[in-house]
Phi, psi and omega in degrees: 000322179294324178294322180293315180292328182292335180290326187256354182249122180231157177113178185268348182281160181296156183295327181295329180294317180297321180290324176297318180296319180295323180294321179295317180296317180296321178294322179296318179297317181296320179296321179297317179298318179297319177300317179298315180297317180296320178297317179296321178296322179294319178296316179297319179294325178295327179287326182282335185296313177301322180296321179294318178297321179297318178297321180293322179294323179292323182280348182284134180281129180247124179294142180294145178280165180293338181273347183288148181251128178269120179282117180240147178296136180276124179248117179289128180285132179272116181299139180292139182292124178267142179297129181289136180278137178287132180299133180286145180298137181288124179277140180295142180293142179275125183280152174297149179292137175287150183301323182288343179268346182279141177236120182244141177224130182246136181225123177264148180292333180228149173273341183219138180207158179285145181299130181094352179270160183271140179231117176293138181224137177246142178234126177259129179243125179221169180234138176258011181287156179286334181244163180294146177212168182249150176222136179266105183292346177290345180265001178284137178223150175251133184236149168247129181237147173239099188071236180266356184266134173272108183266345178206141175210137176294341179286344183287313189236339185272153176285131180303142179241166177094195183203175177281129184233161176256129181249135180201155174057031176077000179288146183237169177235141182249140178229141186256144177225168172228118178266124185264356176072020176250141180298145179217159177231166181304140181060023177057037180281153176076172180279140179270139183226162178290139178286145177299151177299146180152185180261137180230152175270130178253127182214163177246148182223139173222097187065236179270354180274130182231141180278166171292138184282157172230158186266137174232121181262129176253137182243000000 
């Protein structure tokens, strides 16, 4: 043993000093190696940790927010079948009243009035037909005649009144007029003037149907 130690130990210092120094150097080298290994392990673990956290975050269940939309299959609602209505029987159209079946009656509020003054007049329209028929009361007109001349007509200047009505069973419809005693022409042409004093025939007309005349005296 002394021969072996003598080969590797040189110098004037004791042999134990040299062995202590070698032990210290060896320990320092070993500590350095351990530090390197620990450092590499720490670096490797740091790289794996984010990936692990990312995997954990992906696997973690997140409740849906109130703004998220859930895609659901669209199902078209089938309308409930409604019972089909039975077609109502077609009612025959009511024909217009023939002129010979119409009955008109004219009544003036006064038998005598001053020329140019207003006179209320009523006209009754009825039908003598066996079946129902229609009459358009807007076509009713009141006329003043002097001989064969029509000197005044409500159809010349006034707006037509009334509506289309159905007449049956002798029932009639009444329409009101106001005769102003001023001369008029078709389409209200020309200046209107007071009619001369005298007797005039007052009558009602609906198409070709004409009422029996009554006398109106203008003064």
